HTML snippet that shows the backbone in 3Dmol.js (N, CA, C, O; Angstrom):
<script src="https://3Dmol.org/build/3Dmol-min.js"></script>
<div id="view" style="width:600px;height:400px;position:relative"></div>
<script>
const pdb = `
ATOM      1  N   UNK A   1     -71.779 -13.527 -29.329  1.00  0.00           N
ATOM      2  CA  UNK A   1     -71.121 -14.064 -28.628  1.00  0.00           C
ATOM      3  C   UNK A   1     -71.518 -14.532 -27.586  1.00  0.00           C
ATOM      4  O   UNK A   1     -71.729 -13.523 -26.914  1.00  0.00           O
ATOM      5  N   UNK A   2     -71.843 -15.640 -26.798  1.00  0.00           N
ATOM      6  CA  UNK A   2     -72.358 -14.963 -25.400  1.00  0.00           C
ATOM      7  C   UNK A   2     -71.364 -15.378 -23.947  1.00  0.00           C
ATOM      8  O   UNK A   2     -71.214 -16.598 -23.875  1.00  0.00           O
ATOM      9  N   UNK A   3     -70.787 -14.729 -22.992  1.00  0.00           N
ATOM     10  CA  UNK A   3     -69.769 -14.409 -21.880  1.00  0.00           C
ATOM     11  C   UNK A   3     -70.911 -15.011 -20.130  1.00  0.00           C
ATOM     12  O   UNK A   3     -71.679 -14.530 -19.297  1.00  0.00           O
ATOM     13  N   UNK A   4     -70.321 -16.171 -20.459  1.00  0.00           N
ATOM     14  CA  UNK A   4     -71.252 -16.668 -18.783  1.00  0.00           C
ATOM     15  C   UNK A   4     -69.868 -16.912 -18.089  1.00  0.00           C
ATOM     16  O   UNK A   4     -68.926 -17.438 -18.682  1.00  0.00           O
ATOM     17  N   UNK A   5     -69.804 -16.384 -16.456  1.00  0.00           N
ATOM     18  CA  UNK A   5     -68.754 -15.897 -15.415  1.00  0.00           C
ATOM     19  C   UNK A   5     -69.734 -17.394 -14.655  1.00  0.00           C
ATOM     20  O   UNK A   5     -70.883 -17.834 -14.618  1.00  0.00           O
ATOM     21  N   UNK A   6     -67.927 -17.809 -13.994  1.00  0.00           N
ATOM     22  CA  UNK A   6     -68.462 -18.425 -12.596  1.00  0.00           C
ATOM     23  C   UNK A   6     -67.603 -18.496 -11.648  1.00  0.00           C
ATOM     24  O   UNK A   6     -66.479 -18.982 -11.526  1.00  0.00           O
ATOM     25  N   UNK A   7     -68.980 -17.408 -10.393  1.00  0.00           N
ATOM     26  CA  UNK A   7     -68.740 -16.830  -9.226  1.00  0.00           C
ATOM     27  C   UNK A   7     -67.398 -17.795  -8.565  1.00  0.00           C
ATOM     28  O   UNK A   7     -66.356 -17.383  -8.057  1.00  0.00           O
ATOM     29  N   UNK A   8     -67.917 -19.390  -8.813  1.00  0.00           N
ATOM     30  CA  UNK A   8     -67.370 -19.667  -7.542  1.00  0.00           C
ATOM     31  C   UNK A   8     -65.357 -19.686  -7.748  1.00  0.00           C
ATOM     32  O   UNK A   8     -64.405 -19.346  -7.045  1.00  0.00           O
ATOM     33  N   UNK A   9     -65.516 -20.194  -8.898  1.00  0.00           N
ATOM     34  CA  UNK A   9     -64.050 -19.984  -9.437  1.00  0.00           C
ATOM     35  C   UNK A   9     -63.444 -18.598  -9.347  1.00  0.00           C
ATOM     36  O   UNK A   9     -62.220 -18.478  -9.404  1.00  0.00           O
ATOM     37  N   UNK A  10     -64.055 -17.786  -9.240  1.00  0.00           N
ATOM     38  CA  UNK A  10     -63.486 -16.614  -9.698  1.00  0.00           C
ATOM     39  C   UNK A  10     -62.244 -16.030  -8.144  1.00  0.00           C
ATOM     40  O   UNK A  10     -62.708 -15.826  -7.022  1.00  0.00           O
ATOM     41  N   UNK A  11     -60.828 -15.878  -8.449  1.00  0.00           N
ATOM     42  CA  UNK A  11     -59.490 -15.810  -6.967  1.00  0.00           C
ATOM     43  C   UNK A  11     -60.068 -14.033  -7.073  1.00  0.00           C
ATOM     44  O   UNK A  11     -59.722 -13.416  -6.066  1.00  0.00           O
ATOM     45  N   UNK A  12     -60.785 -13.247  -8.001  1.00  0.00           N
ATOM     46  CA  UNK A  12     -60.780 -12.196  -7.823  1.00  0.00           C
ATOM     47  C   UNK A  12     -59.396 -10.855  -7.971  1.00  0.00           C
ATOM     48  O   UNK A  12     -58.767 -10.019  -7.322  1.00  0.00           O
ATOM     49  N   UNK A  13     -59.540 -11.374  -9.154  1.00  0.00           N
ATOM     50  CA  UNK A  13     -57.121 -11.017 -10.189  1.00  0.00           C
ATOM     51  C   UNK A  13     -57.856  -9.856 -10.510  1.00  0.00           C
ATOM     52  O   UNK A  13     -57.015  -9.003 -10.228  1.00  0.00           O
ATOM     53  N   UNK A  14     -59.185  -9.021 -11.042  1.00  0.00           N
ATOM     54  CA  UNK A  14     -59.586  -8.309 -11.659  1.00  0.00           C
ATOM     55  C   UNK A  14     -58.680  -8.459 -13.466  1.00  0.00           C
ATOM     56  O   UNK A  14     -58.560  -7.626 -14.365  1.00  0.00           O
ATOM     57  N   UNK A  15     -58.395  -9.331 -13.397  1.00  0.00           N
ATOM     58  CA  UNK A  15     -58.079  -9.320 -14.912  1.00  0.00           C
ATOM     59  C   UNK A  15     -59.562  -9.375 -16.176  1.00  0.00           C
ATOM     60  O   UNK A  15     -59.230  -9.393 -17.361  1.00  0.00           O
ATOM     61  N   UNK A  16     -60.597  -9.392 -15.954  1.00  0.00           N
ATOM     62  CA  UNK A  16     -61.179  -9.120 -16.348  1.00  0.00           C
ATOM     63  C   UNK A  16     -61.621  -7.910 -16.494  1.00  0.00           C
ATOM     64  O   UNK A  16     -61.697  -7.121 -17.436  1.00  0.00           O
ATOM     65  N   UNK A  17     -61.988  -7.903 -15.050  1.00  0.00           N
ATOM     66  CA  UNK A  17     -62.527  -5.364 -15.184  1.00  0.00           C
ATOM     67  C   UNK A  17     -61.277  -4.517 -16.221  1.00  0.00           C
ATOM     68  O   UNK A  17     -61.500  -3.467 -16.823  1.00  0.00           O
ATOM     69  N   UNK A  18     -59.756  -5.393 -16.233  1.00  0.00           N
ATOM     70  CA  UNK A  18     -58.076  -4.266 -16.506  1.00  0.00           C
ATOM     71  C   UNK A  18     -58.730  -4.489 -18.459  1.00  0.00           C
ATOM     72  O   UNK A  18     -58.621  -3.467 -19.137  1.00  0.00           O
ATOM     73  N   UNK A  19     -59.265  -5.613 -19.098  1.00  0.00           N
ATOM     74  CA  UNK A  19     -59.062  -6.560 -19.898  1.00  0.00           C
ATOM     75  C   UNK A  19     -60.760  -4.950 -20.475  1.00  0.00           C
ATOM     76  O   UNK A  19     -60.400  -3.933 -21.067  1.00  0.00           O
ATOM     77  N   UNK A  20     -61.766  -5.090 -20.241  1.00  0.00           N
ATOM     78  CA  UNK A  20     -62.641  -5.211 -20.371  1.00  0.00           C
ATOM     79  C   UNK A  20     -63.769  -4.805 -19.587  1.00  0.00           C
ATOM     80  O   UNK A  20     -64.865  -5.356 -19.692  1.00  0.00           O
ATOM     81  N   UNK A  21     -63.419  -3.402 -18.430  1.00  0.00           N
ATOM     82  CA  UNK A  21     -64.899  -3.055 -18.192  1.00  0.00           C
ATOM     83  C   UNK A  21     -66.099  -2.227 -18.091  1.00  0.00           C
ATOM     84  O   UNK A  21     -66.788  -1.634 -17.261  1.00  0.00           O
ATOM     85  N   UNK A  22     -65.999  -2.511 -19.518  1.00  0.00           N
ATOM     86  CA  UNK A  22     -67.360  -2.638 -20.320  1.00  0.00           C
ATOM     87  C   UNK A  22     -68.664  -3.395 -19.957  1.00  0.00           C
ATOM     88  O   UNK A  22     -69.823  -3.046 -19.736  1.00  0.00           O
ATOM     89  N   UNK A  23     -67.834  -4.868 -19.995  1.00  0.00           N
ATOM     90  CA  UNK A  23     -68.178  -5.807 -19.394  1.00  0.00           C
ATOM     91  C   UNK A  23     -67.662  -6.285 -18.503  1.00  0.00           C
ATOM     92  O   UNK A  23     -67.028  -5.806 -19.443  1.00  0.00           O
ATOM     93  N   UNK A  24     -67.293  -6.661 -17.798  1.00  0.00           N
ATOM     94  CA  UNK A  24     -66.955  -6.711 -15.935  1.00  0.00           C
ATOM     95  C   UNK A  24     -66.728  -6.144 -15.265  1.00  0.00           C
ATOM     96  O   UNK A  24     -65.956  -5.267 -15.651  1.00  0.00           O
ATOM     97  N   UNK A  25     -67.117  -6.069 -13.752  1.00  0.00           N
ATOM     98  CA  UNK A  25     -67.025  -5.355 -12.292  1.00  0.00           C
ATOM     99  C   UNK A  25     -66.826  -6.403 -11.240  1.00  0.00           C
ATOM    100  O   UNK A  25     -67.246  -7.559 -11.190  1.00  0.00           O
ATOM    101  N   UNK A  26     -66.212  -5.836 -10.559  1.00  0.00           N
ATOM    102  CA  UNK A  26     -65.723  -6.584  -9.430  1.00  0.00           C
ATOM    103  C   UNK A  26     -67.523  -6.538  -7.955  1.00  0.00           C
ATOM    104  O   UNK A  26     -68.407  -5.688  -8.061  1.00  0.00           O
ATOM    105  N   UNK A  27     -67.523  -7.182  -7.309  1.00  0.00           N
ATOM    106  CA  UNK A  27     -67.930  -7.479  -6.279  1.00  0.00           C
ATOM    107  C   UNK A  27     -67.481  -6.348  -5.021  1.00  0.00           C
ATOM    108  O   UNK A  27     -66.520  -6.716  -4.345  1.00  0.00           O
ATOM    109  N   UNK A  28     -67.971  -5.286  -4.732  1.00  0.00           N
ATOM    110  CA  UNK A  28     -67.142  -4.479  -3.301  1.00  0.00           C
ATOM    111  C   UNK A  28     -66.581  -5.268  -2.113  1.00  0.00           C
ATOM    112  O   UNK A  28     -65.592  -5.079  -1.403  1.00  0.00           O
ATOM    113  N   UNK A  29     -67.497  -6.179  -2.125  1.00  0.00           N
ATOM    114  CA  UNK A  29     -66.847  -6.856  -0.415  1.00  0.00           C
ATOM    115  C   UNK A  29     -65.634  -8.223  -0.623  1.00  0.00           C
ATOM    116  O   UNK A  29     -64.955  -8.645   0.313  1.00  0.00           O
ATOM    117  N   UNK A  30     -65.581  -8.631  -1.702  1.00  0.00           N
ATOM    118  CA  UNK A  30     -64.739  -9.645  -1.897  1.00  0.00           C
ATOM    119  C   UNK A  30     -64.011 -10.034  -3.309  1.00  0.00           C
ATOM    120  O   UNK A  30     -63.342 -11.019  -3.622  1.00  0.00           O
ATOM    121  N   UNK A  31     -64.465  -8.697  -4.143  1.00  0.00           N
ATOM    122  CA  UNK A  31     -63.864  -8.550  -5.053  1.00  0.00           C
ATOM    123  C   UNK A  31     -64.024  -9.562  -6.706  1.00  0.00           C
ATOM    124  O   UNK A  31     -63.410  -9.564  -7.772  1.00  0.00           O
ATOM    125  N   UNK A  32     -65.206 -10.330  -6.130  1.00  0.00           N
ATOM    126  CA  UNK A  32     -65.362 -11.555  -7.523  1.00  0.00           C
ATOM    127  C   UNK A  32     -66.462 -11.115  -8.806  1.00  0.00           C
ATOM    128  O   UNK A  32     -67.586 -10.684  -8.547  1.00  0.00           O
ATOM    129  N   UNK A  33     -66.071 -11.252  -9.896  1.00  0.00           N
ATOM    130  CA  UNK A  33     -66.356 -10.996 -10.463  1.00  0.00           C
ATOM    131  C   UNK A  33     -67.776 -11.035 -10.923  1.00  0.00           C
ATOM    132  O   UNK A  33     -68.525 -11.943 -10.563  1.00  0.00           O
ATOM    133  N   UNK A  34     -68.153 -10.087 -11.694  1.00  0.00           N
ATOM    134  CA  UNK A  34     -69.774  -9.323 -12.076  1.00  0.00           C
ATOM    135  C   UNK A  34     -69.683  -9.055 -13.089  1.00  0.00           C
ATOM    136  O   UNK A  34     -69.179  -7.948 -13.281  1.00  0.00           O
ATOM    137  N   UNK A  35     -70.191 -10.051 -14.600  1.00  0.00           N
ATOM    138  CA  UNK A  35     -71.169 -10.125 -15.917  1.00  0.00           C
ATOM    139  C   UNK A  35     -71.931  -8.926 -15.510  1.00  0.00           C
ATOM    140  O   UNK A  35     -72.789  -8.726 -14.651  1.00  0.00           O
ATOM    141  N   UNK A  36     -71.112  -7.895 -16.755  1.00  0.00           N
ATOM    142  CA  UNK A  36     -72.377  -6.349 -16.384  1.00  0.00           C
ATOM    143  C   UNK A  36     -73.295  -6.995 -18.072  1.00  0.00           C
ATOM    144  O   UNK A  36     -74.518  -6.873 -18.142  1.00  0.00           O
ATOM    145  N   UNK A  37     -72.570  -7.573 -19.149  1.00  0.00           N
ATOM    146  CA  UNK A  37     -73.437  -7.886 -20.445  1.00  0.00           C
ATOM    147  C   UNK A  37     -73.198  -8.714 -20.573  1.00  0.00           C
ATOM    148  O   UNK A  37     -72.029  -8.897 -20.234  1.00  0.00           O
ATOM    149  N   UNK A  38     -74.106 -10.304 -21.270  1.00  0.00           N
ATOM    150  CA  UNK A  38     -73.376 -10.764 -21.271  1.00  0.00           C
ATOM    151  C   UNK A  38     -74.057 -11.311 -23.081  1.00  0.00           C
ATOM    152  O   UNK A  38     -74.951 -12.114 -23.349  1.00  0.00           O
ATOM    153  N   UNK A  39     -73.786 -11.053 -23.367  1.00  0.00           N
ATOM    154  CA  UNK A  39     -73.942 -10.221 -25.167  1.00  0.00           C
ATOM    155  C   UNK A  39     -73.254  -9.146 -25.352  1.00  0.00           C
ATOM    156  O   UNK A  39     -73.897  -8.127 -25.606  1.00  0.00           O
ATOM    157  N   UNK A  40     -72.278  -9.090 -25.306  1.00  0.00           N
ATOM    158  CA  UNK A  40     -71.426  -7.761 -26.022  1.00  0.00           C
ATOM    159  C   UNK A  40     -71.722  -7.067 -27.545  1.00  0.00           C
ATOM    160  O   UNK A  40     -72.695  -7.415 -28.215  1.00  0.00           O
ATOM    161  N   UNK A  41     -70.986  -6.287 -27.891  1.00  0.00           N
ATOM    162  CA  UNK A  41     -70.990  -5.710 -29.436  1.00  0.00           C
ATOM    163  C   UNK A  41     -69.604  -6.325 -29.840  1.00  0.00           C
ATOM    164  O   UNK A  41     -68.615  -6.905 -29.393  1.00  0.00           O
ATOM    165  N   UNK A  42     -70.250  -5.754 -31.124  1.00  0.00           N
ATOM    166  CA  UNK A  42     -68.835  -6.140 -32.198  1.00  0.00           C
ATOM    167  C   UNK A  42     -67.993  -5.444 -31.736  1.00  0.00           C
ATOM    168  O   UNK A  42     -66.934  -5.910 -31.315  1.00  0.00           O
ATOM    169  N   UNK A  43     -68.193  -4.564 -31.722  1.00  0.00           N
ATOM    170  CA  UNK A  43     -67.101  -4.250 -30.869  1.00  0.00           C
ATOM    171  C   UNK A  43     -65.950  -4.294 -29.337  1.00  0.00           C
ATOM    172  O   UNK A  43     -64.803  -3.946 -29.056  1.00  0.00           O
ATOM    173  N   UNK A  44     -66.933  -4.845 -28.779  1.00  0.00           N
ATOM    174  CA  UNK A  44     -66.602  -5.903 -27.261  1.00  0.00           C
ATOM    175  C   UNK A  44     -65.781  -7.285 -27.869  1.00  0.00           C
ATOM    176  O   UNK A  44     -65.209  -7.861 -26.944  1.00  0.00           O
ATOM    177  N   UNK A  45     -65.688  -7.602 -28.493  1.00  0.00           N
ATOM    178  CA  UNK A  45     -65.477  -9.399 -28.421  1.00  0.00           C
ATOM    179  C   UNK A  45     -64.480  -9.535 -28.962  1.00  0.00           C
ATOM    180  O   UNK A  45     -64.465 -10.592 -29.593  1.00  0.00           O
ATOM    181  N   UNK A  46     -63.186  -8.711 -29.075  1.00  0.00           N
ATOM    182  CA  UNK A  46     -61.701  -8.593 -28.705  1.00  0.00           C
ATOM    183  C   UNK A  46     -61.548  -8.357 -27.364  1.00  0.00           C
ATOM    184  O   UNK A  46     -60.603  -8.850 -26.748  1.00  0.00           O
ATOM    185  N   UNK A  47     -62.526  -7.526 -26.743  1.00  0.00           N
ATOM    186  CA  UNK A  47     -61.995  -7.304 -25.512  1.00  0.00           C
ATOM    187  C   UNK A  47     -62.548  -8.509 -24.606  1.00  0.00           C
ATOM    188  O   UNK A  47     -62.019  -8.767 -23.525  1.00  0.00           O
ATOM    189  N   UNK A  48     -63.356  -9.046 -24.978  1.00  0.00           N
ATOM    190  CA  UNK A  48     -63.923 -10.693 -24.411  1.00  0.00           C
ATOM    191  C   UNK A  48     -63.361 -10.967 -24.236  1.00  0.00           C
ATOM    192  O   UNK A  48     -62.836 -10.907 -23.124  1.00  0.00           O
ATOM    193  N   UNK A  49     -62.849 -11.693 -25.499  1.00  0.00           N
ATOM    194  CA  UNK A  49     -61.918 -12.745 -25.817  1.00  0.00           C
ATOM    195  C   UNK A  49     -60.678 -12.674 -24.147  1.00  0.00           C
ATOM    196  O   UNK A  49     -60.420 -13.617 -23.400  1.00  0.00           O
ATOM    197  N   UNK A  50     -60.107 -11.057 -24.038  1.00  0.00           N
ATOM    198  CA  UNK A  50     -58.808 -11.311 -24.165  1.00  0.00           C
ATOM    199  C   UNK A  50     -58.714 -10.678 -22.693  1.00  0.00           C
ATOM    200  O   UNK A  50     -57.712 -10.125 -22.239  1.00  0.00           O
ATOM    201  N   UNK A  51     -60.502 -10.941 -21.722  1.00  0.00           N
ATOM    202  CA  UNK A  51     -61.074 -11.013 -20.234  1.00  0.00           C
ATOM    203  C   UNK A  51     -59.925 -12.598 -20.074  1.00  0.00           C
ATOM    204  O   UNK A  51     -59.003 -13.095 -19.427  1.00  0.00           O
ATOM    205  N   UNK A  52     -60.989 -12.834 -21.361  1.00  0.00           N
ATOM    206  CA  UNK A  52     -61.847 -14.699 -20.650  1.00  0.00           C
ATOM    207  C   UNK A  52     -59.791 -15.293 -20.607  1.00  0.00           C
ATOM    208  O   UNK A  52     -59.284 -15.919 -19.675  1.00  0.00           O
ATOM    209  N   UNK A  53     -59.140 -14.883 -21.741  1.00  0.00           N
ATOM    210  CA  UNK A  53     -57.470 -15.146 -21.921  1.00  0.00           C
ATOM    211  C   UNK A  53     -56.965 -15.333 -20.510  1.00  0.00           C
ATOM    212  O   UNK A  53     -56.683 -16.333 -19.849  1.00  0.00           O
ATOM    213  N   UNK A  54     -56.937 -13.452 -20.166  1.00  0.00           N
ATOM    214  CA  UNK A  54     -56.384 -13.518 -19.108  1.00  0.00           C
ATOM    215  C   UNK A  54     -57.248 -13.706 -17.394  1.00  0.00           C
ATOM    216  O   UNK A  54     -56.979 -13.002 -16.421  1.00  0.00           O
ATOM    217  N   UNK A  55     -58.378 -14.923 -17.419  1.00  0.00           N
ATOM    218  CA  UNK A  55     -58.565 -14.939 -16.014  1.00  0.00           C
ATOM    219  C   UNK A  55     -56.942 -16.466 -15.541  1.00  0.00           C
ATOM    220  O   UNK A  55     -56.268 -17.278 -16.176  1.00  0.00           O
ATOM    221  N   UNK A  56     -57.058 -16.107 -14.406  1.00  0.00           N
ATOM    222  CA  UNK A  56     -56.038 -17.212 -13.660  1.00  0.00           C
ATOM    223  C   UNK A  56     -57.083 -18.268 -13.645  1.00  0.00           C
ATOM    224  O   UNK A  56     -56.700 -19.418 -13.862  1.00  0.00           O
ATOM    225  N   UNK A  57     -58.284 -18.064 -13.431  1.00  0.00           N
ATOM    226  CA  UNK A  57     -59.331 -18.749 -12.885  1.00  0.00           C
ATOM    227  C   UNK A  57     -60.068 -19.949 -13.581  1.00  0.00           C
ATOM    228  O   UNK A  57     -60.671 -21.011 -13.426  1.00  0.00           O
ATOM    229  N   UNK A  58     -59.666 -19.173 -14.310  1.00  0.00           N
ATOM    230  CA  UNK A  58     -60.402 -19.493 -15.948  1.00  0.00           C
ATOM    231  C   UNK A  58     -62.886 -19.948 -15.360  1.00  0.00           C
ATOM    232  O   UNK A  58     -63.883 -20.671 -15.348  1.00  0.00           O
ATOM    233  N   UNK A  59     -62.037 -18.433 -14.997  1.00  0.00           N
ATOM    234  CA  UNK A  59     -63.774 -18.230 -14.516  1.00  0.00           C
ATOM    235  C   UNK A  59     -64.545 -17.662 -15.860  1.00  0.00           C
ATOM    236  O   UNK A  59     -65.775 -17.617 -15.817  1.00  0.00           O
ATOM    237  N   UNK A  60     -64.026 -17.332 -16.764  1.00  0.00           N
ATOM    238  CA  UNK A  60     -64.884 -16.608 -17.771  1.00  0.00           C
ATOM    239  C   UNK A  60     -64.860 -17.716 -18.920  1.00  0.00           C
ATOM    240  O   UNK A  60     -63.962 -18.538 -19.103  1.00  0.00           O
ATOM    241  N   UNK A  61     -66.217 -17.543 -19.769  1.00  0.00           N
ATOM    242  CA  UNK A  61     -66.632 -18.572 -20.478  1.00  0.00           C
ATOM    243  C   UNK A  61     -66.468 -17.737 -21.843  1.00  0.00           C
ATOM    244  O   UNK A  61     -66.363 -16.534 -21.600  1.00  0.00           O
ATOM    245  N   UNK A  62     -66.418 -18.047 -23.204  1.00  0.00           N
ATOM    246  CA  UNK A  62     -67.246 -18.143 -24.017  1.00  0.00           C
ATOM    247  C   UNK A  62     -67.678 -18.647 -25.159  1.00  0.00           C
ATOM    248  O   UNK A  62     -66.937 -19.344 -25.852  1.00  0.00           O
ATOM    249  N   UNK A  63     -69.090 -18.325 -25.548  1.00  0.00           N
ATOM    250  CA  UNK A  63     -69.373 -19.146 -26.952  1.00  0.00           C
ATOM    251  C   UNK A  63     -69.992 -18.431 -27.642  1.00  0.00           C
ATOM    252  O   UNK A  63     -70.973 -17.792 -27.260  1.00  0.00           O
ATOM    253  N   UNK A  64     -69.302 -18.412 -29.307  1.00  0.00           N
ATOM    254  CA  UNK A  64     -68.918 -17.607 -29.872  1.00  0.00           C
ATOM    255  C   UNK A  64     -69.180 -18.608 -30.645  1.00  0.00           C
ATOM    256  O   UNK A  64     -68.972 -18.524 -31.856  1.00  0.00           O
TER     257      UNK A  64
END
`;
const viewer = $3Dmol.createViewer("view");
viewer.addModel(pdb, "pdb");
viewer.setStyle({}, {cartoon: {color: "spectrum"}});
viewer.zoomTo();
viewer.render();
</script>
């Protein structure tokens, strides 16, 4: 799996971090998503899916 984020779409809701803190963070100044790891380990894949599904702006895309 590969993860990509579109920072221009991000609305800083933080749902990505709540669902997968090991994969996502937020910038301190504006809360925009920061991708920590674009290739999650097998045990992180479900968290990545939850984060993408929870993103209200659909700023996270997954390539499986």
